[in-house]
N, CA, C and O atoms as CSV, one atom per row, in Angstrom:
chain,resi,resn,atom,element,x,y,z
A,1,UNK,N,N,-1.844,-19.292,-9.527
A,1,UNK,CA,C,-2.189,-18.611,-8.296
A,1,UNK,C,C,-3.353,-17.669,-8.587
A,1,UNK,O,O,-3.308,-16.897,-9.544
A,2,UNK,N,N,-4.380,-17.733,-7.771
A,2,UNK,CA,C,-5.517,-16.835,-7.960
A,2,UNK,C,C,-5.159,-15.438,-7.468
A,2,UNK,O,O,-4.205,-15.265,-6.710
A,3,UNK,N,N,-5.928,-14.443,-7.902
A,3,UNK,CA,C,-5.619,-13.081,-7.449
A,3,UNK,C,C,-5.881,-12.931,-5.961
A,3,UNK,O,O,-5.241,-12.100,-5.315
A,4,UNK,N,N,-6.804,-13.709,-5.389
A,4,UNK,CA,C,-7.017,-13.643,-3.936
A,4,UNK,C,C,-5.795,-14.156,-3.195
A,4,UNK,O,O,-5.383,-13.574,-2.192
A,5,UNK,N,N,-5.211,-15.248,-3.686
A,5,UNK,CA,C,-4.004,-15.785,-3.071
A,5,UNK,C,C,-2.849,-14.810,-3.252
A,5,UNK,O,O,-2.040,-14.628,-2.343
A,6,UNK,N,N,-2.771,-14.186,-4.416
A,6,UNK,CA,C,-1.702,-13.217,-4.680
A,6,UNK,C,C,-1.785,-12.039,-3.701
A,6,UNK,O,O,-0.752,-11.531,-3.264
A,7,UNK,N,N,-2.988,-11.603,-3.357
A,7,UNK,CA,C,-3.153,-10.503,-2.407
A,7,UNK,C,C,-2.534,-10.860,-1.058
A,7,UNK,O,O,-2.068,-9.981,-0.332
A,8,UNK,N,N,-2.530,-12.161,-0.724
A,8,UNK,CA,C,-1.998,-12.612,0.563
A,8,UNK,C,C,-0.475,-12.656,0.606
A,8,UNK,O,O,0.103,-12.899,1.665
A,9,UNK,N,N,0.183,-12.424,-0.526
A,9,UNK,CA,C,1.648,-12.495,-0.572
A,9,UNK,C,C,2.322,-11.136,-0.448
A,9,UNK,O,O,3.551,-11.066,-0.446
A,10,UNK,N,N,1.564,-10.069,-0.345
A,10,UNK,CA,C,2.135,-8.725,-0.307
A,10,UNK,C,C,2.855,-8.484,1.015
A,10,UNK,O,O,2.239,-8.503,2.081
A,11,UNK,N,N,4.156,-8.259,0.936
A,11,UNK,CA,C,4.978,-7.978,2.108
A,11,UNK,C,C,4.799,-6.502,2.484
A,11,UNK,O,O,5.054,-5.619,1.666
A,12,UNK,N,N,4.366,-6.239,3.705
A,12,UNK,CA,C,4.069,-4.864,4.130
A,12,UNK,C,C,5.289,-3.953,4.033
A,12,UNK,O,O,5.173,-2.823,3.558
A,13,UNK,N,N,6.453,-4.420,4.472
A,13,UNK,CA,C,7.646,-3.565,4.455
A,13,UNK,C,C,8.069,-3.231,3.025
A,13,UNK,O,O,8.465,-2.101,2.741
A,14,UNK,N,N,7.984,-4.217,2.120
A,14,UNK,CA,C,8.320,-3.934,0.711
A,14,UNK,C,C,7.329,-2.954,0.096
A,14,UNK,O,O,7.717,-2.061,-0.656
A,15,UNK,N,N,6.056,-3.121,0.416
A,15,UNK,CA,C,5.039,-2.205,-0.098
A,15,UNK,C,C,5.293,-0.782,0.398
A,15,UNK,O,O,5.215,0.170,-0.378
A,16,UNK,N,N,5.594,-0.637,1.677
A,16,UNK,CA,C,5.858,0.701,2.223
A,16,UNK,C,C,7.099,1.321,1.582
A,16,UNK,O,O,7.108,2.514,1.279
A,17,UNK,N,N,8.151,0.515,1.372
A,17,UNK,CA,C,9.351,1.037,0.689
A,17,UNK,C,C,9.036,1.451,-0.739
A,17,UNK,O,O,9.547,2.458,-1.228
A,18,UNK,N,N,8.189,0.667,-1.409
A,18,UNK,CA,C,7.802,1.010,-2.779
A,18,UNK,C,C,7.032,2.335,-2.795
A,18,UNK,O,O,7.249,3.167,-3.676
A,19,UNK,N,N,6.144,2.532,-1.835
A,19,UNK,CA,C,5.403,3.793,-1.756
A,19,UNK,C,C,6.351,4.972,-1.577
A,19,UNK,O,O,6.125,6.047,-2.133
A,20,UNK,N,N,7.419,4.768,-0.795
A,20,UNK,CA,C,8.399,5.831,-0.567
A,20,UNK,C,C,9.296,6.048,-1.787
A,20,UNK,O,O,9.446,7.176,-2.257
A,21,UNK,N,N,9.881,4.982,-2.290
A,21,UNK,CA,C,10.909,5.105,-3.329
A,21,UNK,C,C,10.341,5.329,-4.720
A,21,UNK,O,O,10.847,6.168,-5.466
A,22,UNK,N,N,9.304,4.595,-5.078
A,22,UNK,CA,C,8.795,4.682,-6.444
A,22,UNK,C,C,7.650,5.670,-6.600
A,22,UNK,O,O,7.408,6.178,-7.695
A,23,UNK,N,N,6.947,5.942,-5.509
A,23,UNK,CA,C,5.788,6.824,-5.608
A,23,UNK,C,C,5.956,8.097,-4.785
A,23,UNK,O,O,5.023,8.889,-4.658
A,24,UNK,N,N,7.146,8.288,-4.228
A,24,UNK,CA,C,7.537,9.524,-3.536
A,24,UNK,C,C,6.624,9.915,-2.377
A,24,UNK,O,O,6.466,11.102,-2.089
A,25,UNK,N,N,6.031,8.944,-1.718
A,25,UNK,CA,C,5.264,9.263,-0.515
A,25,UNK,C,C,6.225,9.315,0.662
A,25,UNK,O,O,7.224,8.597,0.683
A,26,UNK,N,N,5.929,10.153,1.631
A,26,UNK,CA,C,6.795,10.237,2.805
A,26,UNK,C,C,5.981,10.715,3.997
A,26,UNK,O,O,4.826,11.121,3.863
A,27,UNK,N,N,6.607,10.657,5.160
A,27,UNK,CA,C,6.028,11.210,6.376
A,27,UNK,C,C,4.671,10.665,6.734
A,27,UNK,O,O,4.493,9.454,6.868
A,28,UNK,N,N,3.722,11.547,6.888
A,28,UNK,CA,C,2.382,11.200,7.343
A,28,UNK,C,C,1.692,10.245,6.383
A,28,UNK,O,O,0.974,9.346,6.820
A,29,UNK,N,N,1.896,10.422,5.087
A,29,UNK,CA,C,1.237,9.555,4.099
A,29,UNK,C,C,1.690,8.108,4.269
A,29,UNK,O,O,0.856,7.203,4.285
A,30,UNK,N,N,2.992,7.876,4.396
A,30,UNK,CA,C,3.494,6.517,4.590
A,30,UNK,C,C,3.041,5.991,5.951
A,30,UNK,O,O,2.699,4.816,6.078
A,31,UNK,N,N,3.037,6.844,6.957
A,31,UNK,CA,C,2.560,6.459,8.279
A,31,UNK,C,C,1.110,6.017,8.263
A,31,UNK,O,O,0.732,5.091,8.979
A,32,UNK,N,N,0.293,6.676,7.447
A,32,UNK,CA,C,-1.107,6.303,7.330
A,32,UNK,C,C,-1.220,4.902,6.743
A,32,UNK,O,O,-1.978,4.078,7.254
A,33,UNK,N,N,-0.476,4.624,5.678
A,33,UNK,CA,C,-0.513,3.287,5.079
A,33,UNK,C,C,0.026,2.246,6.054
A,33,UNK,O,O,-0.513,1.142,6.139
A,34,UNK,N,N,1.076,2.582,6.786
A,34,UNK,CA,C,1.639,1.651,7.758
A,34,UNK,C,C,0.597,1.333,8.833
A,34,UNK,O,O,0.445,0.178,9.232
A,35,UNK,N,N,-0.108,2.342,9.291
A,35,UNK,CA,C,-1.156,2.144,10.292
A,35,UNK,C,C,-2.287,1.277,9.734
A,35,UNK,O,O,-2.825,0.421,10.436
A,36,UNK,N,N,-2.639,1.504,8.479
A,36,UNK,CA,C,-3.708,0.748,7.827
A,36,UNK,C,C,-3.354,-0.733,7.720
A,36,UNK,O,O,-4.224,-1.594,7.856
A,37,UNK,N,N,-2.073,-1.030,7.476
A,37,UNK,CA,C,-1.642,-2.415,7.269
A,37,UNK,C,C,-1.271,-3.137,8.563
A,37,UNK,O,O,-1.321,-4.366,8.614
A,38,UNK,N,N,-0.904,-2.402,9.603
A,38,UNK,CA,C,-0.369,-3.037,10.809
A,38,UNK,C,C,-1.470,-3.430,11.792
A,38,UNK,O,O,-2.607,-2.966,11.710
A,39,UNK,N,N,-1.090,-4.291,12.710
A,39,UNK,CA,C,-1.963,-4.737,13.804
A,39,UNK,C,C,-3.245,-5.405,13.324
A,39,UNK,O,O,-4.269,-5.344,14.004
A,40,UNK,N,N,-3.195,-6.030,12.177
A,40,UNK,CA,C,-4.354,-6.795,11.701
A,40,UNK,C,C,-4.217,-8.222,12.196
A,40,UNK,O,O,-3.118,-8.773,12.251
A,41,UNK,N,N,-5.333,-8.802,12.551
A,41,UNK,CA,C,-5.306,-10.170,13.061
A,41,UNK,C,C,-6.603,-10.870,12.672
A,41,UNK,O,O,-7.565,-10.246,12.221
A,42,UNK,N,N,-6.595,-12.170,12.860
A,42,UNK,CA,C,-7.830,-12.916,12.663
A,42,UNK,C,C,-7.841,-14.117,13.600
A,42,UNK,O,O,-6.802,-14.550,14.098
A,43,UNK,N,N,-9.035,-14.639,13.827
A,43,UNK,CA,C,-9.213,-15.885,14.551
A,43,UNK,C,C,-10.484,-16.530,14.025
A,43,UNK,O,O,-11.308,-15.876,13.386
A,44,UNK,N,N,-10.631,-17.804,14.296
A,44,UNK,CA,C,-11.772,-18.567,13.800
A,44,UNK,C,C,-12.617,-19.012,14.982
A,44,UNK,O,O,-12.108,-19.487,15.997
A,45,UNK,N,N,-13.908,-18.846,14.821
A,45,UNK,CA,C,-14.851,-19.355,15.810
A,45,UNK,C,C,-15.681,-20.424,15.108
A,45,UNK,O,O,-16.341,-20.158,14.103
A,46,UNK,N,N,-15.636,-21.622,15.648
A,46,UNK,CA,C,-16.380,-22.725,15.043
A,46,UNK,C,C,-16.944,-23.610,16.140
A,46,UNK,O,O,-16.214,-24.063,17.022
A,47,UNK,N,N,-18.230,-23.851,16.082
A,47,UNK,CA,C,-18.927,-24.731,17.023
A,47,UNK,C,C,-18.617,-24.373,18.472
A,47,UNK,O,O,-18.417,-25.254,19.309
A,48,UNK,N,N,-18.580,-23.083,18.758
A,48,UNK,CA,C,-18.366,-22.632,20.124
A,48,UNK,C,C,-16.915,-22.588,20.573
A,48,UNK,O,O,-16.631,-22.174,21.697
A,49,UNK,N,N,-15.995,-23.004,19.719
A,49,UNK,CA,C,-14.565,-22.960,20.045
A,49,UNK,C,C,-13.907,-21.832,19.270
A,49,UNK,O,O,-14.283,-21.540,18.134
A,50,UNK,N,N,-12.925,-21.205,19.892
A,50,UNK,CA,C,-12.219,-20.094,19.270
A,50,UNK,C,C,-10.740,-20.436,19.128
A,50,UNK,O,O,-10.104,-20.901,20.073
A,51,UNK,N,N,-10.209,-20.199,17.940
A,51,UNK,CA,C,-8.781,-20.436,17.726
A,51,UNK,C,C,-7.977,-19.318,18.357
A,51,UNK,O,O,-8.527,-18.302,18.783
A,52,UNK,N,N,-6.680,-19.514,18.412
A,52,UNK,CA,C,-5.820,-18.438,18.898
A,52,UNK,C,C,-5.742,-17.348,17.827
A,52,UNK,O,O,-6.006,-17.596,16.651
A,53,UNK,N,N,-5.381,-16.161,18.247
A,53,UNK,CA,C,-5.286,-15.016,17.343
A,53,UNK,C,C,-4.003,-15.129,16.524
A,53,UNK,O,O,-2.933,-15.408,17.065
A,54,UNK,N,N,-4.119,-14.911,15.228
A,54,UNK,CA,C,-2.978,-14.900,14.320
A,54,UNK,C,C,-2.816,-13.466,13.815
A,54,UNK,O,O,-3.764,-12.882,13.291
A,55,UNK,N,N,-1.628,-12.903,13.971
A,55,UNK,CA,C,-1.367,-11.565,13.461
A,55,UNK,C,C,-0.895,-11.654,12.018
A,55,UNK,O,O,-0.063,-12.495,11.678
A,56,UNK,N,N,-1.424,-10.795,11.183
A,56,UNK,CA,C,-1.139,-10.806,9.760
A,56,UNK,C,C,0.055,-9.902,9.485
A,56,UNK,O,O,0.019,-8.707,9.780
A,57,UNK,N,N,1.114,-10.478,8.919
A,57,UNK,CA,C,2.324,-9.705,8.634
A,57,UNK,C,C,2.502,-9.442,7.143
A,57,UNK,O,O,3.387,-8.684,6.745
A,58,UNK,N,N,1.676,-10.057,6.332
A,58,UNK,CA,C,1.689,-9.762,4.902
A,58,UNK,C,C,0.261,-9.894,4.393
A,58,UNK,O,O,-0.581,-10.498,5.058
A,59,UNK,N,N,-0.010,-9.352,3.258
A,59,UNK,CA,C,-1.294,-9.337,2.548
A,59,UNK,C,C,-1.893,-7.937,2.592
A,59,UNK,O,O,-1.564,-7.117,3.449
A,60,UNK,N,N,-2.764,-7.701,1.657
A,60,UNK,CA,C,-3.544,-6.471,1.672
A,60,UNK,C,C,-4.985,-6.868,1.978
A,60,UNK,O,O,-5.426,-7.947,1.582
A,61,UNK,N,N,-5.720,-6.011,2.678
A,61,UNK,CA,C,-7.091,-6.355,3.049
A,61,UNK,C,C,-7.962,-6.604,1.813
A,61,UNK,O,O,-8.082,-5.745,0.940
A,62,UNK,N,N,-8.558,-7.780,1.758
A,62,UNK,CA,C,-9.457,-8.098,0.651
A,62,UNK,C,C,-10.854,-7.618,1.007
A,62,UNK,O,O,-11.253,-7.629,2.171
A,63,UNK,N,N,-11.579,-7.204,0.002
A,63,UNK,CA,C,-12.907,-6.671,0.234
A,63,UNK,C,C,-12.888,-5.193,0.581
A,63,UNK,O,O,-13.930,-4.596,0.852
A,64,UNK,N,N,-11.700,-4.605,0.571
A,64,UNK,CA,C,-11.582,-3.173,0.849
A,64,UNK,C,C,-11.380,-2.423,-0.461
A,64,UNK,O,O,-11.085,-3.029,-1.491
A,65,UNK,N,N,-11.536,-1.137,-0.418
A,65,UNK,CA,C,-11.290,-0.316,-1.601
A,65,UNK,C,C,-9.786,-0.210,-1.869
A,65,UNK,O,O,-9.357,-0.238,-3.022
A,66,UNK,N,N,-8.990,-0.089,-0.808
A,66,UNK,CA,C,-7.542,0.087,-0.975
A,66,UNK,C,C,-6.792,-1.198,-1.310
A,66,UNK,O,O,-5.710,-1.137,-1.893
A,67,UNK,N,N,-7.338,-2.358,-0.958
A,67,UNK,CA,C,-6.643,-3.621,-1.182
A,67,UNK,C,C,-6.165,-3.815,-2.611
A,67,UNK,O,O,-4.971,-4.021,-2.827
A,68,UNK,N,N,-7.064,-3.757,-3.604
A,68,UNK,CA,C,-6.624,-3.936,-4.994
A,68,UNK,C,C,-5.645,-2.854,-5.451
A,68,UNK,O,O,-4.706,-3.146,-6.191
A,69,UNK,N,N,-5.852,-1.622,-5.023
A,69,UNK,CA,C,-4.943,-0.538,-5.399
A,69,UNK,C,C,-3.544,-0.789,-4.828
A,69,UNK,O,O,-2.549,-0.622,-5.534
A,70,UNK,N,N,-3.466,-1.182,-3.572
A,70,UNK,CA,C,-2.161,-1.463,-2.956
A,70,UNK,C,C,-1.487,-2.648,-3.639
A,70,UNK,O,O,-0.267,-2.650,-3.801
A,71,UNK,N,N,-2.257,-3.650,-4.041
A,71,UNK,CA,C,-1.672,-4.783,-4.759
A,71,UNK,C,C,-1.096,-4.335,-6.096
A,71,UNK,O,O,0.004,-4.748,-6.462
A,72,UNK,N,N,-1.820,-3.503,-6.824
A,72,UNK,CA,C,-1.331,-3.009,-8.123
A,72,UNK,C,C,-0.067,-2.182,-7.931
A,72,UNK,O,O,0.860,-2.278,-8.735
A,73,UNK,N,N,-0.016,-1.369,-6.878
A,73,UNK,CA,C,1.205,-0.616,-6.571
A,73,UNK,C,C,2.354,-1.571,-6.269
A,73,UNK,O,O,3.485,-1.349,-6.700
A,74,UNK,N,N,2.057,-2.633,-5.527
A,74,UNK,CA,C,3.074,-3.617,-5.134
A,74,UNK,C,C,3.683,-4.305,-6.359
A,74,UNK,O,O,4.888,-4.556,-6.387
A,75,UNK,N,N,2.869,-4.611,-7.362
A,75,UNK,CA,C,3.369,-5.324,-8.543
A,75,UNK,C,C,3.668,-4.390,-9.709
A,75,UNK,O,O,3.959,-4.862,-10.808
A,76,UNK,N,N,3.606,-3.091,-9.503
A,76,UNK,CA,C,3.760,-2.126,-10.599
A,76,UNK,C,C,5.050,-2.298,-11.373
A,76,UNK,O,O,5.054,-2.126,-12.592
A,77,UNK,N,N,6.149,-2.633,-10.707
A,77,UNK,CA,C,7.412,-2.756,-11.426
A,77,UNK,C,C,7.507,-4.038,-12.240
A,77,UNK,O,O,8.424,-4.185,-13.048
A,78,UNK,N,N,6.571,-4.974,-12.041
A,78,UNK,CA,C,6.574,-6.191,-12.847
A,78,UNK,C,C,6.115,-5.925,-14.272
A,78,UNK,O,O,6.563,-6.583,-15.211
A,79,UNK,N,N,5.225,-4.963,-14.428
A,79,UNK,CA,C,4.688,-4.654,-15.743
A,79,UNK,C,C,5.807,-4.110,-16.613
A,79,UNK,O,O,6.419,-3.092,-16.288
A,80,UNK,N,N,6.070,-4.782,-17.705
A,80,UNK,CA,C,7.103,-4.348,-18.635
A,80,UNK,C,C,8.486,-4.878,-18.309
A,80,UNK,O,O,9.222,-5.223,-19.233
A,81,UNK,N,N,8.879,-4.962,-17.044
A,81,UNK,CA,C,10.234,-5.379,-16.684
A,81,UNK,C,C,10.429,-6.882,-16.716
A,81,UNK,O,O,11.516,-7.359,-17.043
A,82,UNK,N,N,9.398,-7.630,-16.382
A,82,UNK,CA,C,9.558,-9.071,-16.238
A,82,UNK,C,C,8.624,-9.843,-17.163
A,82,UNK,O,O,8.202,-10.953,-16.839
A,83,UNK,N,N,8.307,-9.268,-18.291
A,83,UNK,CA,C,7.471,-9.963,-19.254
A,83,UNK,C,C,5.989,-9.863,-18.988
A,83,UNK,O,O,5.190,-10.395,-19.760
A,84,UNK,N,N,5.600,-9.202,-17.924
A,84,UNK,CA,C,4.179,-8.998,-17.656
A,84,UNK,C,C,3.758,-7.795,-18.472
A,84,UNK,O,O,4.342,-6.718,-18.352
A,85,UNK,N,N,2.750,-7.975,-19.297
A,85,UNK,CA,C,2.360,-6.876,-20.176
A,85,UNK,C,C,1.091,-6.172,-19.726
A,85,UNK,O,O,0.773,-5.094,-20.228
A,86,UNK,N,N,0.360,-6.764,-18.786
A,86,UNK,CA,C,-0.844,-6.090,-18.308
A,86,UNK,C,C,-1.286,-6.706,-16.985
A,86,UNK,O,O,-0.826,-7.777,-16.588
A,87,UNK,N,N,-2.179,-6.006,-16.325
A,87,UNK,CA,C,-2.800,-6.501,-15.098
A,87,UNK,C,C,-4.034,-7.291,-15.519
A,87,UNK,O,O,-4.820,-6.786,-16.321
A,88,UNK,N,N,-4.244,-8.526,-15.006
A,88,UNK,CA,C,-5.427,-9.298,-15.391
A,88,UNK,C,C,-6.711,-8.507,-15.206
A,88,UNK,O,O,-6.863,-7.769,-14.233
A,89,UNK,N,N,-7.634,-8.667,-16.150
A,89,UNK,CA,C,-8.858,-7.859,-16.144
A,89,UNK,C,C,-9.679,-8.051,-14.877
A,89,UNK,O,O,-10.338,-7.106,-14.443
A,90,UNK,N,N,-9.669,-9.237,-14.261
A,90,UNK,CA,C,-10.456,-9.423,-13.038
A,90,UNK,C,C,-9.921,-8.559,-11.902
A,90,UNK,O,O,-10.677,-8.179,-11.008
A,91,UNK,N,N,-8.613,-8.238,-11.925
A,91,UNK,CA,C,-8.063,-7.341,-10.914
A,91,UNK,C,C,-8.428,-5.904,-11.233
A,91,UNK,O,O,-8.721,-5.121,-10.329
A,92,UNK,N,N,-8.414,-5.549,-12.511
A,92,UNK,CA,C,-8.791,-4.186,-12.889
A,92,UNK,C,C,-10.234,-3.910,-12.498
A,92,UNK,O,O,-10.554,-2.826,-12.008
A,93,UNK,N,N,-11.105,-4.889,-12.714
A,93,UNK,CA,C,-12.521,-4.695,-12.394
A,93,UNK,C,C,-12.744,-4.482,-10.909
A,93,UNK,O,O,-13.691,-3.802,-10.514
A,94,UNK,N,N,-11.872,-5.061,-10.073
A,94,UNK,CA,C,-12.092,-4.938,-8.636
A,94,UNK,C,C,-11.513,-3.650,-8.066
A,94,UNK,O,O,-11.648,-3.390,-6.871
A,95,UNK,N,N,-10.874,-2.845,-8.898
A,95,UNK,CA,C,-10.267,-1.614,-8.396
A,95,UNK,C,C,-10.584,-0.469,-9.332
A,95,UNK,O,O,-10.034,-0.378,-10.430
A,96,UNK,N,N,-11.450,0.380,-8.904
A,96,UNK,CA,C,-11.753,1.582,-9.658
A,96,UNK,C,C,-11.403,2.763,-8.782
A,96,UNK,O,O,-11.921,2.895,-7.673
A,97,UNK,N,N,-10.538,3.611,-9.267
A,97,UNK,CA,C,-10.074,4.729,-8.449
A,97,UNK,C,C,-10.375,6.042,-9.145
A,97,UNK,O,O,-10.221,6.174,-10.359
A,98,UNK,N,N,-10.799,6.992,-8.367
A,98,UNK,CA,C,-10.998,8.332,-8.860
A,98,UNK,C,C,-10.216,9.269,-7.965
A,98,UNK,O,O,-10.380,9.259,-6.745
A,99,UNK,N,N,-9.374,10.070,-8.567
A,99,UNK,CA,C,-8.592,11.029,-7.799
A,99,UNK,C,C,-9.086,12.419,-8.162
A,99,UNK,O,O,-9.126,12.786,-9.336
A,100,UNK,N,N,-9.455,13.176,-7.167
A,100,UNK,CA,C,-9.917,14.535,-7.380
A,100,UNK,C,C,-8.964,15.461,-6.648
A,100,UNK,O,O,-8.685,15.273,-5.464
A,101,UNK,N,N,-8.478,16.442,-7.346
A,101,UNK,CA,C,-7.630,17.433,-6.697
A,101,UNK,C,C,-8.313,18.774,-6.782
A,101,UNK,O,O,-9.066,19.059,-7.714
A,102,UNK,N,N,-8.041,19.563,-5.819
A,102,UNK,CA,C,-8.637,20.891,-5.777
A,102,UNK,C,C,-7.515,21.906,-5.755
A,102,UNK,O,O,-6.661,21.877,-4.868
A,103,UNK,N,N,-7.511,22.786,-6.708
A,103,UNK,CA,C,-6.509,23.840,-6.753
A,103,UNK,C,C,-7.014,25.028,-5.960
A,103,UNK,O,O,-8.121,25.509,-6.199
A,104,UNK,N,N,-6.215,25.504,-5.019
A,104,UNK,CA,C,-6.682,26.660,-4.249
A,104,UNK,C,C,-6.857,27.868,-5.164
A,104,UNK,O,O,-6.116,28.024,-6.134
A,105,UNK,N,N,-7.829,28.718,-4.860
A,105,UNK,CA,C,-8.023,29.898,-5.686
A,105,UNK,C,C,-6.779,30.781,-5.688
A,105,UNK,O,O,-6.112,30.947,-4.667
A,106,UNK,N,N,-6.488,31.329,-6.833
A,106,UNK,CA,C,-5.327,32.191,-6.951
A,106,UNK,C,C,-5.626,33.555,-6.331
A,106,UNK,O,O,-6.664,34.163,-6.596
A,107,UNK,N,N,-4.716,34.008,-5.521
A,107,UNK,CA,C,-4.842,35.328,-4.916
A,107,UNK,C,C,-4.284,36.353,-5.898
A,107,UNK,O,O,-3.210,36.145,-6.462
A,108,UNK,N,N,-4.992,37.443,-6.107
A,108,UNK,CA,C,-4.465,38.475,-7.009
A,108,UNK,C,C,-3.165,39.064,-6.467
A,108,UNK,O,O,-3.031,39.322,-5.271
A,109,UNK,N,N,-2.233,39.267,-7.357
A,109,UNK,CA,C,-0.978,39.893,-6.961
A,109,UNK,C,C,-1.213,41.376,-6.731
A,109,UNK,O,O,-1.880,42.030,-7.533
A,110,UNK,N,N,-0.673,41.911,-5.648
A,110,UNK,CA,C,-0.861,43.346,-5.396
A,110,UNK,C,C,0.412,44.103,-5.595
A,110,UNK,O,O,0.438,45.322,-5.425
């Protein structure tokens, strides 16, 4: 299975549960991911004809910045538990993440 095909197998509800249970996201953060994944659809236009709209109930958006990251989160428990020892390098190359946090300035104690 290619990594593009694998991206199409991600179940949205399982991914959202994983974000909650394994990564401790809740409330607005999970709602944001749910909004990002829901109501996606596609149709094909060919030679002036248009297919019916198909709603996407699984997969992560390919060609997006979050797609590869969400896929890695989805398969995170496979690493080590089921004989998978690493994420294929072609998937690592497609996902580069930088997290920046800002600590608020400390107020002097009075």
